Structure formats: C-alpha cells, structure tokens
N, CA, C and O atoms as a GROMACS GRO file, in nm:
protein
  572
    1UNK      N    1   0.089   0.437  -0.123
    1UNK     CA    2  -0.035   0.436  -0.062
    1UNK      C    3  -0.058   0.319   0.036
    1UNK      O    4   0.023   0.236   0.077
    2UNK      N    5  -0.195   0.334   0.065
    2UNK     CA    6  -0.247   0.256   0.194
    2UNK      C    7  -0.320   0.153   0.086
    2UNK      O    8  -0.399   0.209   0.011
    3UNK      N    9  -0.302  -0.002   0.068
    3UNK     CA   10  -0.371  -0.117   0.073
    3UNK      C   11  -0.510  -0.154   0.190
    3UNK      O   12  -0.505  -0.202   0.303
    4UNK      N   13  -0.634  -0.107   0.104
    4UNK     CA   14  -0.718  -0.210   0.191
    4UNK      C   15  -0.784  -0.354   0.114
    4UNK      O   16  -0.834  -0.357   0.001
    5UNK      N   17  -0.768  -0.481   0.220
    5UNK     CA   18  -0.858  -0.580   0.116
    5UNK      C   19  -0.940  -0.670   0.187
    5UNK      O   20  -0.837  -0.697   0.248
    6UNK      N   21  -0.988  -0.710   0.216
    6UNK     CA   22  -1.120  -0.808   0.270
    6UNK      C   23  -1.044  -0.959   0.231
    6UNK      O   24  -1.025  -0.997   0.115
    7UNK      N   25  -1.015  -1.017   0.327
    7UNK     CA   26  -0.950  -1.168   0.300
    7UNK      C   27  -0.985  -1.288   0.348
    7UNK      O   28  -1.019  -1.248   0.459
    8UNK      N   29  -1.002  -1.401   0.351
    8UNK     CA   30  -1.059  -1.510   0.450
    8UNK      C   31  -0.949  -1.513   0.531
    8UNK      O   32  -0.865  -1.432   0.571
    9UNK      N   33  -0.984  -1.686   0.551
    9UNK     CA   34  -0.864  -1.715   0.635
    9UNK      C   35  -0.708  -1.776   0.613
    9UNK      O   36  -0.604  -1.786   0.679
   10UNK      N   37  -0.760  -1.813   0.468
   10UNK     CA   38  -0.603  -1.820   0.340
   10UNK      C   39  -0.590  -1.792   0.264
   10UNK      O   40  -0.563  -1.841   0.154
   11UNK      N   41  -0.628  -1.570   0.360
   11UNK     CA   42  -0.596  -1.497   0.259
   11UNK      C   43  -0.655  -1.474   0.086
   11UNK      O   44  -0.638  -1.392  -0.004
   12UNK      N   45  -0.721  -1.581   0.105
   12UNK     CA   46  -0.834  -1.564  -0.044
   12UNK      C   47  -0.915  -1.416  -0.042
   12UNK      O   48  -0.961  -1.355   0.054
   13UNK      N   49  -0.914  -1.381  -0.196
   13UNK     CA   50  -0.955  -1.253  -0.195
   13UNK      C   51  -1.112  -1.310  -0.320
   13UNK      O   52  -1.232  -1.286  -0.310
   14UNK      N   53  -1.031  -1.390  -0.425
   14UNK     CA   54  -1.169  -1.460  -0.522
   14UNK      C   55  -1.184  -1.570  -0.471
   14UNK      O   56  -1.158  -1.607  -0.357
   15UNK      N   57  -1.256  -1.663  -0.617
   15UNK     CA   58  -1.272  -1.727  -0.641
   15UNK      C   59  -1.363  -1.748  -0.809
   15UNK      O   60  -1.475  -1.698  -0.818
   16UNK      N   61  -1.313  -1.811  -0.907
   16UNK     CA   62  -1.418  -1.852  -1.025
   16UNK      C   63  -1.433  -1.684  -1.046
   16UNK      O   64  -1.555  -1.669  -1.049
   17UNK      N   65  -1.391  -1.592  -1.057
   17UNK     CA   66  -1.341  -1.427  -1.087
   17UNK      C   67  -1.454  -1.364  -1.028
   17UNK      O   68  -1.499  -1.262  -1.080
   18UNK      N   69  -1.530  -1.436  -0.876
   18UNK     CA   70  -1.593  -1.342  -0.809
   18UNK      C   71  -1.576  -1.343  -0.706
   18UNK      O   72  -1.534  -1.453  -0.667
   19UNK      N   73  -1.593  -1.230  -0.587
   19UNK     CA   74  -1.546  -1.132  -0.507
   19UNK      C   75  -1.600  -1.266  -0.353
   19UNK      O   76  -1.715  -1.287  -0.315
   20UNK      N   77  -1.500  -1.317  -0.311
   20UNK     CA   78  -1.585  -1.414  -0.196
   20UNK      C   79  -1.668  -1.336  -0.100
   20UNK      O   80  -1.721  -1.425  -0.034
   21UNK      N   81  -1.702  -1.246  -0.062
   21UNK     CA   82  -1.854  -1.220   0.009
   21UNK      C   83  -1.790  -1.031   0.047
   21UNK      O   84  -1.682  -0.972   0.048
   22UNK      N   85  -1.946  -0.994   0.074
   22UNK     CA   86  -1.944  -0.874   0.069
   22UNK      C   87  -2.003  -0.861   0.197
   22UNK      O   88  -2.030  -0.961   0.264
   23UNK      N   89  -2.030  -0.709   0.247
   23UNK     CA   90  -2.094  -0.701   0.342
   23UNK      C   91  -2.102  -0.535   0.358
   23UNK      O   92  -2.002  -0.466   0.340
   24UNK      N   93  -2.241  -0.475   0.396
   24UNK     CA   94  -2.262  -0.334   0.364
   24UNK      C   95  -2.186  -0.264   0.516
   24UNK      O   96  -2.137  -0.152   0.525
   25UNK      N   97  -2.192  -0.352   0.607
   25UNK     CA   98  -2.102  -0.211   0.748
   25UNK      C   99  -1.942  -0.220   0.715
   25UNK      O  100  -1.872  -0.152   0.790
   26UNK      N  101  -1.871  -0.298   0.608
   26UNK     CA  102  -1.759  -0.349   0.545
   26UNK      C  103  -1.730  -0.188   0.457
   26UNK      O  104  -1.643  -0.102   0.468
   27UNK      N  105  -1.835  -0.200   0.381
   27UNK     CA  106  -1.827  -0.108   0.258
   27UNK      C  107  -1.808   0.056   0.340
   27UNK      O  108  -1.731   0.142   0.296
   28UNK      N  109  -1.898   0.078   0.471
   28UNK     CA  110  -1.972   0.202   0.534
   28UNK      C  111  -1.823   0.187   0.654
   28UNK      O  112  -1.818   0.265   0.749
   29UNK      N  113  -1.737   0.108   0.639
   29UNK     CA  114  -1.622   0.161   0.739
   29UNK      C  115  -1.546   0.196   0.689
   29UNK      O  116  -1.488   0.298   0.727
   30UNK      N  117  -1.499   0.107   0.547
   30UNK     CA  118  -1.413   0.138   0.412
   30UNK      C  119  -1.415   0.344   0.406
   30UNK      O  120  -1.330   0.431   0.424
   31UNK      N  121  -1.531   0.343   0.377
   31UNK     CA  122  -1.550   0.493   0.354
   31UNK      C  123  -1.523   0.576   0.503
   31UNK      O  124  -1.478   0.690   0.497
   32UNK      N  125  -1.553   0.515   0.637
   32UNK     CA  126  -1.555   0.607   0.670
   32UNK      C  127  -1.383   0.625   0.728
   32UNK      O  128  -1.338   0.738   0.750
   33UNK      N  129  -1.317   0.527   0.744
   33UNK     CA  130  -1.176   0.535   0.732
   33UNK      C  131  -1.054   0.652   0.600
   33UNK      O  132  -0.951   0.711   0.631
   34UNK      N  133  -1.124   0.645   0.458
   34UNK     CA  134  -1.116   0.728   0.424
   34UNK      C  135  -1.162   0.857   0.396
   34UNK      O  136  -1.104   0.935   0.320
   35UNK      N  137  -1.280   0.883   0.467
   35UNK     CA  138  -1.300   1.011   0.466
   35UNK      C  139  -1.244   1.093   0.411
   35UNK      O  140  -1.301   1.139   0.312
   36UNK      N  141  -1.120   1.145   0.446
   36UNK     CA  142  -1.016   1.289   0.485
   36UNK      C  143  -0.898   1.268   0.384
   36UNK      O  144  -0.790   1.323   0.406
   37UNK      N  145  -0.924   1.165   0.242
   37UNK     CA  146  -0.860   1.134   0.145
   37UNK      C  147  -0.917   1.061   0.045
   37UNK      O  148  -1.035   1.028   0.054
   38UNK      N  149  -0.833   1.024  -0.072
   38UNK     CA  150  -0.921   0.939  -0.166
   38UNK      C  151  -0.879   0.830  -0.188
   38UNK      O  152  -0.763   0.789  -0.190
   39UNK      N  153  -1.036   0.745  -0.216
   39UNK     CA  154  -1.026   0.565  -0.218
   39UNK      C  155  -1.058   0.582  -0.410
   39UNK      O  156  -1.147   0.613  -0.488
   40UNK      N  157  -0.890   0.530  -0.406
   40UNK     CA  158  -0.885   0.461  -0.536
   40UNK      C  159  -0.964   0.280  -0.484
   40UNK      O  160  -0.956   0.200  -0.390
   41UNK      N  161  -1.059   0.299  -0.655
   41UNK     CA  162  -1.111   0.142  -0.721
   41UNK      C  163  -1.128   0.138  -0.879
   41UNK      O  164  -1.120   0.230  -0.960
   42UNK      N  165  -1.152   0.010  -0.895
   42UNK     CA  166  -1.124  -0.028  -0.983
   42UNK      C  167  -1.294  -0.022  -1.060
   42UNK      O  168  -1.392   0.023  -1.000
   43UNK      N  169  -1.297  -0.065  -1.170
   43UNK     CA  170  -1.482  -0.090  -1.194
   43UNK      C  171  -1.486  -0.236  -1.118
   43UNK      O  172  -1.554  -0.228  -1.016
   44UNK      N  173  -1.448  -0.325  -1.133
   44UNK     CA  174  -1.535  -0.456  -1.078
   44UNK      C  175  -1.506  -0.421  -0.926
   44UNK      O  176  -1.426  -0.511  -0.901
   45UNK      N  177  -1.518  -0.356  -0.821
   45UNK     CA  178  -1.462  -0.342  -0.709
   45UNK      C  179  -1.602  -0.162  -0.684
   45UNK      O  180  -1.657  -0.133  -0.577
   46UNK      N  181  -1.614  -0.111  -0.768
   46UNK     CA  182  -1.716   0.022  -0.751
   46UNK      C  183  -1.841  -0.024  -0.734
   46UNK      O  184  -1.927   0.059  -0.703
   47UNK      N  185  -1.888  -0.198  -0.756
   47UNK     CA  186  -1.986  -0.196  -0.753
   47UNK      C  187  -1.988  -0.214  -0.631
   47UNK      O  188  -2.106  -0.240  -0.610
   48UNK      N  189  -1.940  -0.218  -0.542
   48UNK     CA  190  -1.969  -0.245  -0.389
   48UNK      C  191  -2.051  -0.096  -0.361
   48UNK      O  192  -2.168  -0.093  -0.325
   49UNK      N  193  -1.979   0.010  -0.382
   49UNK     CA  194  -2.028   0.102  -0.309
   49UNK      C  195  -2.136   0.158  -0.395
   49UNK      O  196  -2.170   0.276  -0.394
   50UNK      N  197  -2.197   0.052  -0.480
   50UNK     CA  198  -2.315   0.141  -0.547
   50UNK      C  199  -2.469   0.174  -0.507
   50UNK      O  200  -2.545   0.239  -0.579
   51UNK      N  201  -2.505   0.113  -0.371
   51UNK     CA  202  -2.621   0.176  -0.328
   51UNK      C  203  -2.594   0.235  -0.226
   51UNK      O  204  -2.672   0.241  -0.131
   52UNK      N  205  -2.438   0.307  -0.226
   52UNK     CA  206  -2.387   0.388  -0.127
   52UNK      C  207  -2.433   0.557  -0.155
   52UNK      O  208  -2.384   0.636  -0.236
   53UNK      N  209  -2.517   0.572  -0.082
   53UNK     CA  210  -2.538   0.781  -0.155
   53UNK      C  211  -2.419   0.876  -0.186
   53UNK      O  212  -2.395   0.963  -0.270
   54UNK      N  213  -2.351   0.814  -0.077
   54UNK     CA  214  -2.240   0.973  -0.096
   54UNK      C  215  -2.076   0.884  -0.028
   54UNK      O  216  -2.046   0.813   0.068
   55UNK      N  217  -2.011   0.937  -0.139
   55UNK     CA  218  -1.896   0.858  -0.159
   55UNK      C  219  -1.823   0.959  -0.199
   55UNK      O  220  -1.780   0.918  -0.307
   56UNK      N  221  -1.770   1.091  -0.178
   56UNK     CA  222  -1.708   1.165  -0.287
   56UNK      C  223  -1.549   1.127  -0.280
   56UNK      O  224  -1.482   1.176  -0.370
   57UNK      N  225  -1.497   1.064  -0.206
   57UNK     CA  226  -1.367   1.026  -0.202
   57UNK      C  227  -1.300   0.899  -0.304
   57UNK      O  228  -1.189   0.862  -0.343
   58UNK      N  229  -1.453   0.857  -0.318
   58UNK     CA  230  -1.415   0.724  -0.489
   58UNK      C  231  -1.358   0.809  -0.579
   58UNK      O  232  -1.372   0.928  -0.606
   59UNK      N  233  -1.272   0.694  -0.630
   59UNK     CA  234  -1.176   0.789  -0.789
   59UNK      C  235  -1.186   0.630  -0.870
   59UNK      O  236  -1.099   0.545  -0.847
   60UNK      N  237  -1.257   0.613  -0.930
   60UNK     CA  238  -1.237   0.505  -1.026
   60UNK      C  239  -1.142   0.443  -1.119
   60UNK      O  240  -1.153   0.492  -1.232
   61UNK      N  241  -1.076   0.376  -1.111
   61UNK     CA  242  -0.965   0.378  -1.222
   61UNK      C  243  -0.875   0.227  -1.204
   61UNK      O  244  -0.829   0.188  -1.096
   62UNK      N  245  -0.862   0.151  -1.340
   62UNK     CA  246  -0.821  -0.013  -1.331
   62UNK      C  247  -0.618   0.005  -1.289
   62UNK      O  248  -0.529  -0.059  -1.234
   63UNK      N  249  -0.640   0.138  -1.364
   63UNK     CA  250  -0.506   0.144  -1.302
   63UNK      C  251  -0.455   0.227  -1.174
   63UNK      O  252  -0.355   0.299  -1.166
   64UNK      N  253  -0.560   0.195  -1.065
   64UNK     CA  254  -0.539   0.258  -0.930
   64UNK      C  255  -0.406   0.220  -0.880
   64UNK      O  256  -0.348   0.307  -0.815
   65UNK      N  257  -0.320   0.063  -0.903
   65UNK     CA  258  -0.165   0.102  -0.828
   65UNK      C  259  -0.109   0.221  -0.880
   65UNK      O  260  -0.036   0.296  -0.814
   66UNK      N  261  -0.142   0.240  -0.999
   66UNK     CA  262  -0.026   0.326  -1.029
   66UNK      C  263  -0.064   0.494  -1.006
   66UNK      O  264   0.029   0.575  -1.002
   67UNK      N  265  -0.228   0.544  -0.990
   67UNK     CA  266  -0.286   0.705  -0.960
   67UNK      C  267  -0.273   0.722  -0.836
   67UNK      O  268  -0.265   0.839  -0.797
   68UNK      N  269  -0.266   0.620  -0.745
   68UNK     CA  270  -0.279   0.641  -0.610
   68UNK      C  271  -0.147   0.691  -0.555
   68UNK      O  272  -0.038   0.640  -0.581
   69UNK      N  273  -0.169   0.811  -0.466
   69UNK     CA  274  -0.043   0.928  -0.471
   69UNK      C  275   0.040   0.848  -0.305
   69UNK      O  276   0.022   0.727  -0.289
   70UNK      N  277   0.106   0.907  -0.223
   70UNK     CA  278   0.103   0.918  -0.092
   70UNK      C  279   0.022   0.899  -0.018
   70UNK      O  280  -0.073   0.954  -0.072
   71UNK      N  281  -0.033   0.834   0.123
   71UNK     CA  282  -0.164   0.864   0.207
   71UNK      C  283  -0.277   0.863   0.109
   71UNK      O  284  -0.370   0.943   0.117
   72UNK      N  285  -0.268   0.780   0.027
   72UNK     CA  286  -0.450   0.766  -0.049
   72UNK      C  287  -0.447   0.634  -0.071
   72UNK      O  288  -0.341   0.575  -0.093
   73UNK      N  289  -0.609   0.550  -0.068
   73UNK     CA  290  -0.612   0.460  -0.046
   73UNK      C  291  -0.650   0.405  -0.159
   73UNK      O  292  -0.721   0.459  -0.244
   74UNK      N  293  -0.591   0.262  -0.164
   74UNK     CA  294  -0.694   0.166  -0.273
   74UNK      C  295  -0.700   0.075  -0.224
   74UNK      O  296  -0.606   0.035  -0.154
   75UNK      N  297  -0.837  -0.009  -0.243
   75UNK     CA  298  -0.936  -0.072  -0.202
   75UNK      C  299  -0.936  -0.213  -0.332
   75UNK      O  300  -1.002  -0.195  -0.434
   76UNK      N  301  -0.870  -0.326  -0.316
   76UNK     CA  302  -0.812  -0.417  -0.390
   76UNK      C  303  -0.909  -0.576  -0.409
   76UNK      O  304  -0.906  -0.646  -0.308
   77UNK      N  305  -0.966  -0.617  -0.495
   77UNK     CA  306  -1.007  -0.721  -0.473
   77UNK      C  307  -0.998  -0.842  -0.568
   77UNK      O  308  -1.020  -0.962  -0.549
   78UNK      N  309  -0.947  -0.754  -0.706
   78UNK     CA  310  -0.906  -0.858  -0.818
   78UNK      C  311  -0.757  -0.837  -0.866
   78UNK      O  312  -0.727  -0.882  -0.977
   79UNK      N  313  -0.644  -0.762  -0.778
   79UNK     CA  314  -0.526  -0.710  -0.840
   79UNK      C  315  -0.432  -0.765  -0.755
   79UNK      O  316  -0.426  -0.752  -0.633
   80UNK      N  317  -0.381  -0.807  -0.805
   80UNK     CA  318  -0.201  -0.864  -0.747
   80UNK      C  319  -0.134  -0.759  -0.699
   80UNK      O  320  -0.143  -0.656  -0.766
   81UNK      N  321  -0.069  -0.757  -0.603
   81UNK     CA  322   0.013  -0.611  -0.506
   81UNK      C  323   0.154  -0.645  -0.566
   81UNK      O  324   0.208  -0.558  -0.633
   82UNK      N  325   0.217  -0.766  -0.547
   82UNK     CA  326   0.368  -0.847  -0.563
   82UNK      C  327   0.431  -0.698  -0.593
   82UNK      O  328   0.504  -0.628  -0.524
   83UNK      N  329   0.368  -0.676  -0.735
   83UNK     CA  330   0.491  -0.604  -0.827
   83UNK      C  331   0.453  -0.440  -0.801
   83UNK      O  332   0.479  -0.354  -0.885
   84UNK      N  333   0.380  -0.408  -0.658
   84UNK     CA  334   0.384  -0.260  -0.610
   84UNK      C  335   0.384  -0.291  -0.525
   84UNK      O  336   0.284  -0.236  -0.481
   85UNK      N  337   0.451  -0.389  -0.390
   85UNK     CA  338   0.467  -0.367  -0.239
   85UNK      C  339   0.601  -0.244  -0.217
   85UNK      O  340   0.624  -0.180  -0.114
   86UNK      N  341   0.659  -0.240  -0.318
   86UNK     CA  342   0.761  -0.124  -0.225
   86UNK      C  343   0.666   0.049  -0.251
   86UNK      O  344   0.698   0.136  -0.171
   87UNK      N  345   0.591   0.075  -0.326
   87UNK     CA  346   0.485   0.202  -0.320
   87UNK      C  347   0.443   0.183  -0.189
   87UNK      O  348   0.485   0.276  -0.121
   88UNK      N  349   0.356   0.077  -0.101
   88UNK     CA  350   0.296   0.043  -0.080
   88UNK      C  351   0.312   0.112   0.118
   88UNK      O  352   0.416   0.086   0.179
   89UNK      N  353   0.223   0.177   0.173
   89UNK     CA  354   0.313   0.247   0.342
   89UNK      C  355   0.232   0.175   0.471
   89UNK      O  356   0.275   0.171   0.586
   90UNK      N  357   0.116   0.125   0.427
   90UNK     CA  358   0.042   0.025   0.518
   90UNK      C  359  -0.039  -0.056   0.459
   90UNK      O  360  -0.057  -0.021   0.343
   91UNK      N  361  -0.097  -0.151   0.488
   91UNK     CA  362  -0.210  -0.246   0.477
   91UNK      C  363  -0.320  -0.227   0.584
   91UNK      O  364  -0.314  -0.212   0.706
   92UNK      N  365  -0.420  -0.232   0.498
   92UNK     CA  366  -0.550  -0.274   0.635
   92UNK      C  367  -0.628  -0.380   0.530
   92UNK      O  368  -0.658  -0.380   0.411
   93UNK      N  369  -0.642  -0.460   0.634
   93UNK     CA  370  -0.702  -0.624   0.592
   93UNK      C  371  -0.780  -0.622   0.687
   93UNK      O  372  -0.762  -0.601   0.806
   94UNK      N  373  -0.932  -0.661   0.589
   94UNK     CA  374  -1.063  -0.736   0.697
   94UNK      C  375  -1.031  -0.881   0.637
   94UNK      O  376  -0.992  -0.923   0.528
   95UNK      N  377  -1.068  -0.941   0.767
   95UNK     CA  378  -1.069  -1.082   0.783
   95UNK      C  379  -1.203  -1.107   0.788
   95UNK      O  380  -1.262  -1.056   0.883
   96UNK      N  381  -1.284  -1.192   0.688
   96UNK     CA  382  -1.415  -1.265   0.705
   96UNK      C  383  -1.403  -1.401   0.849
   96UNK      O  384  -1.506  -1.449   0.896
   97UNK      N  385  -1.283  -1.435   0.891
   97UNK     CA  386  -1.270  -1.523   0.991
   97UNK      C  387  -1.360  -1.642   0.947
   97UNK      O  388  -1.436  -1.696   1.027
   98UNK      N  389  -1.347  -1.686   0.798
   98UNK     CA  390  -1.396  -1.763   0.754
   98UNK      C  391  -1.328  -1.883   0.633
   98UNK      O  392  -1.219  -1.832   0.605
   99UNK      N  393  -1.337  -1.984   0.569
   99UNK     CA  394  -1.273  -2.060   0.455
   99UNK      C  395  -1.377  -2.038   0.328
   99UNK      O  396  -1.489  -2.090   0.330
  100UNK      N  397  -1.340  -1.972   0.241
  100UNK     CA  398  -1.404  -1.932   0.135
  100UNK      C  399  -1.338  -2.034   0.017
  100UNK      O  400  -1.217  -2.048   0.000
  101UNK      N  401  -1.413  -2.081  -0.036
  101UNK     CA  402  -1.342  -2.106  -0.202
  101UNK      C  403  -1.231  -2.028  -0.268
  101UNK      O  404  -1.252  -1.911  -0.299
  102UNK      N  405  -1.114  -2.085  -0.293
  102UNK     CA  406  -1.044  -1.908  -0.353
  102UNK      C  407  -0.929  -1.947  -0.425
  102UNK      O  408  -0.849  -2.023  -0.372
  103UNK      N  409  -0.902  -1.882  -0.597
  103UNK     CA  410  -0.856  -1.885  -0.630
  103UNK      C  411  -0.769  -1.747  -0.691
  103UNK      O  412  -0.719  -1.751  -0.803
  104UNK      N  413  -0.759  -1.639  -0.613
  104UNK     CA  414  -0.654  -1.515  -0.642
  104UNK      C  415  -0.651  -1.533  -0.507
  104UNK      O  416  -0.753  -1.562  -0.444
  105UNK      N  417  -0.524  -1.517  -0.448
  105UNK     CA  418  -0.515  -1.476  -0.289
  105UNK      C  419  -0.466  -1.344  -0.292
  105UNK      O  420  -0.450  -1.285  -0.399
  106UNK      N  421  -0.447  -1.303  -0.203
  106UNK     CA  422  -0.361  -1.201  -0.136
  106UNK      C  423  -0.203  -1.187  -0.106
  106UNK      O  424  -0.159  -1.223   0.003
  107UNK      N  425  -0.109  -1.127  -0.219
  107UNK     CA  426   0.017  -1.160  -0.250
  107UNK      C  427   0.117  -1.077  -0.184
  107UNK      O  428   0.210  -1.030  -0.251
  108UNK      N  429   0.104  -1.050  -0.035
  108UNK     CA  430   0.183  -0.974   0.016
  108UNK      C  431   0.214  -1.069   0.154
  108UNK      O  432   0.132  -1.086   0.244
  109UNK      N  433   0.336  -1.122   0.151
  109UNK     CA  434   0.351  -1.181   0.280
  109UNK      C  435   0.399  -1.083   0.418
  109UNK      O  436   0.516  -1.046   0.410
  110UNK      N  437   0.350  -1.054   0.499
  110UNK     CA  438   0.327  -0.970   0.586
  110UNK      C  439   0.395  -0.996   0.711
  110UNK      O  440   0.418  -0.924   0.809
  111UNK      N  441   0.426  -1.145   0.677
  111UNK     CA  442   0.550  -1.227   0.789
  111UNK      C  443   0.676  -1.159   0.716
  111UNK      O  444   0.736  -1.135   0.821
  112UNK      N  445   0.731  -1.127   0.653
  112UNK     CA  446   0.910  -1.082   0.583
  112UNK      C  447   0.994  -1.019   0.683
  112UNK      O  448   1.116  -1.023   0.700
  113UNK      N  449   0.895  -0.956   0.751
  113UNK     CA  450   0.982  -0.860   0.818
  113UNK      C  451   0.971  -0.745   0.810
  113UNK      O  452   1.011  -0.665   0.894
  114UNK      N  453   0.878  -0.700   0.638
  114UNK     CA  454   0.874  -0.554   0.634
  114UNK      C  455   0.758  -0.463   0.733
  114UNK      O  456   0.737  -0.344   0.757
  115UNK      N  457   0.709  -0.575   0.765
  115UNK     CA  458   0.554  -0.533   0.839
  115UNK      C  459   0.497  -0.562   0.987
  115UNK      O  460   0.518  -0.676   1.029
  116UNK      N  461   0.432  -0.479   1.067
  116UNK     CA  462   0.430  -0.519   1.166
  116UNK      C  463   0.294  -0.483   1.171
  116UNK      O  464   0.251  -0.395   1.096
  117UNK      N  465   0.226  -0.538   1.247
  117UNK     CA  466   0.050  -0.548   1.283
  117UNK      C  467   0.103  -0.419   1.422
  117UNK      O  468   0.189  -0.414   1.510
  118UNK      N  469  -0.008  -0.331   1.372
  118UNK     CA  470  -0.014  -0.180   1.441
  118UNK      C  471  -0.092  -0.188   1.551
  118UNK      O  472  -0.072  -0.159   1.669
  119UNK      N  473  -0.233  -0.256   1.462
  119UNK     CA  474  -0.407  -0.234   1.571
  119UNK      C  475  -0.443  -0.328   1.519
  119UNK      O  476  -0.393  -0.375   1.416
  120UNK      N  477  -0.534  -0.372   1.580
  120UNK     CA  478  -0.647  -0.483   1.573
  120UNK      C  479  -0.767  -0.430   1.625
  120UNK      O  480  -0.757  -0.340   1.708
  121UNK      N  481  -0.923  -0.487   1.578
  121UNK     CA  482  -1.037  -0.418   1.632
  121UNK      C  483  -1.100  -0.530   1.539
  121UNK      O  484  -1.065  -0.570   1.428
  122UNK      N  485  -1.240  -0.582   1.649
  122UNK     CA  486  -1.353  -0.670   1.559
  122UNK      C  487  -1.510  -0.554   1.577
  122UNK      O  488  -1.542  -0.477   1.668
  123UNK      N  489  -1.559  -0.581   1.478
  123UNK     CA  490  -1.643  -0.542   1.437
  123UNK      C  491  -1.744  -0.601   1.398
  123UNK      O  492  -1.710  -0.706   1.343
  124UNK      N  493  -1.899  -0.580   1.397
  124UNK     CA  494  -2.046  -0.677   1.349
  124UNK      C  495  -2.011  -0.622   1.228
  124UNK      O  496  -1.983  -0.503   1.219
  125UNK      N  497  -2.009  -0.734   1.089
  125UNK     CA  498  -2.057  -0.689   0.943
  125UNK      C  499  -2.248  -0.711   0.980
  125UNK      O  500  -2.317  -0.758   1.071
  126UNK      N  501  -2.273  -0.633   0.828
  126UNK     CA  502  -2.422  -0.650   0.804
  126UNK      C  503  -2.416  -0.803   0.767
  126UNK      O  504  -2.536  -0.826   0.752
  127UNK      N  505  -2.349  -0.927   0.743
  127UNK     CA  506  -2.398  -1.052   0.731
  127UNK      C  507  -2.231  -1.152   0.759
  127UNK      O  508  -2.191  -1.251   0.697
  128UNK      N  509  -2.168  -1.080   0.871
  128UNK     CA  510  -2.093  -1.165   0.946
  128UNK      C  511  -2.116  -1.084   1.034
  128UNK      O  512  -2.160  -0.970   1.047
  129UNK      N  513  -2.057  -1.211   1.125
  129UNK     CA  514  -2.126  -1.177   1.307
  129UNK      C  515  -1.990  -1.122   1.382
  129UNK      O  516  -1.972  -1.076   1.494
  130UNK      N  517  -1.887  -1.152   1.253
  130UNK     CA  518  -1.754  -1.075   1.327
  130UNK      C  519  -1.690  -1.035   1.187
  130UNK      O  520  -1.686  -1.119   1.098
  131UNK      N  521  -1.637  -0.898   1.167
  131UNK     CA  522  -1.489  -0.901   1.082
  131UNK      C  523  -1.368  -0.806   1.149
  131UNK      O  524  -1.365  -0.691   1.195
  132UNK      N  525  -1.289  -0.890   1.135
  132UNK     CA  526  -1.184  -0.792   1.252
  132UNK      C  527  -1.105  -0.769   1.078
  132UNK      O  528  -1.102  -0.824   0.968
  133UNK      N  529  -1.031  -0.609   1.176
  133UNK     CA  530  -0.986  -0.560   1.072
  133UNK      C  531  -0.833  -0.515   1.158
  133UNK      O  532  -0.826  -0.464   1.270
  134UNK      N  533  -0.717  -0.552   1.064
  134UNK     CA  534  -0.616  -0.510   1.086
  134UNK      C  535  -0.511  -0.418   1.021
  134UNK      O  536  -0.491  -0.419   0.900
  135UNK      N  537  -0.449  -0.345   1.101
  135UNK     CA  538  -0.377  -0.248   1.059
  135UNK      C  539  -0.238  -0.281   1.033
  135UNK      O  540  -0.204  -0.345   1.132
  136UNK      N  541  -0.119  -0.271   0.936
  136UNK     CA  542   0.034  -0.274   0.916
  136UNK      C  543   0.055  -0.208   0.900
  136UNK      O  544  -0.018  -0.148   0.820
  137UNK      N  545   0.181  -0.132   0.957
  137UNK     CA  546   0.313  -0.072   0.880
  137UNK      C  547   0.353  -0.109   0.876
  137UNK      O  548   0.367  -0.218   0.930
  138UNK      N  549   0.462  -0.016   0.754
  138UNK     CA  550   0.541  -0.083   0.699
  138UNK      C  551   0.689  -0.037   0.821
  138UNK      O  552   0.698   0.060   0.898
  139UNK      N  553   0.781  -0.143   0.797
  139UNK     CA  554   0.904  -0.130   0.903
  139UNK      C  555   1.028  -0.090   0.776
  139UNK      O  556   1.104   0.008   0.775
  140UNK      N  557   1.017  -0.188   0.687
  140UNK     CA  558   1.151  -0.120   0.608
  140UNK      C  559   1.117   0.006   0.516
  140UNK      O  560   1.019   0.020   0.442
  141UNK      N  561   1.213   0.085   0.537
  141UNK     CA  562   1.143   0.236   0.392
  141UNK      C  563   1.131   0.203   0.276
  141UNK      O  564   1.199   0.110   0.234
  142UNK      N  565   1.061   0.256   0.209
  142UNK     CA  566   1.014   0.221   0.068
  142UNK      C  567   1.123   0.249   0.015
  142UNK      O  568   1.192   0.339   0.062
  143UNK      N  569   1.164   0.173  -0.101
  143UNK     CA  570   1.269   0.184  -0.217
  143UNK      C  571   1.254   0.305  -0.295
  143UNK      O  572   1.330   0.327  -0.389
   0.00000   0.00000   0.00000
C-alpha cells in the first residue's frame, strides 16, 4: 500500500482529535495522484472530500490499512502506521511547512534506513502559500 499524509514541521497530524489543517488544492492533488487506483480513507477523512463532485476511486473503511492492496493508496489523518509499516511500499507526505499544535504524530521514522526520498515538489495551496510534497520509496524489501 501507498500511504498519503499531511504533516506539519514536527510530523504532527492532529491536535485535540482534529486535523491540524486542510486545503482544497491538496485534496485535488491527492485525487489526481490516485486517479488510476483506489484511494482508501476512513470515515473521519471522508469529510475532506465531501465537496468534491467526482471521486470514483474513493473507498471508505475504518479498517483501511487492512483493506488496501499493493499499489493502492491510503490517506491517513488519525491512524497509527507503526504496526503496518512492513506492508507500506511508498509514502507520500504533504508538508504544511508550519508548526501547528499537535498531539498525534506521523509515526514512521523516515531516517531509519528503510526509506529514501525519491521526489519533492512545491505547489500552492488554497489556504497555504506553499505545500511541499515528498515521495519516499522503501529501500528494504517488505517482510
């Protein structure tokens, strides 16, 4: 599976059970990236796509990490990844480039030797002047 997450400068995902931020252009970018595959989200994250008219790739399941097949995408906000790391093929991070309050964090260590930054790009968000997208590939084989 391929993980998608939006994080702040400290790898924060949420604060007080709420997403730190959201951005319409980010949602459009995610739908563009996943247009030829399935995009798994849980019921909490489904709300991010509520105002977007056409997203046939969207699959909603609170057990998304167990449902996603190889090559399918999971956009996570309030989900721990540590126990599922062995099945993750690629990670796509969208960085807000800000410090937000956080109490729930992205829990994969990208500096542990298992991951390599393959690609990075900046784009303009609807509510953020700049969002950075980073794509990490797994270096070591999946167990």
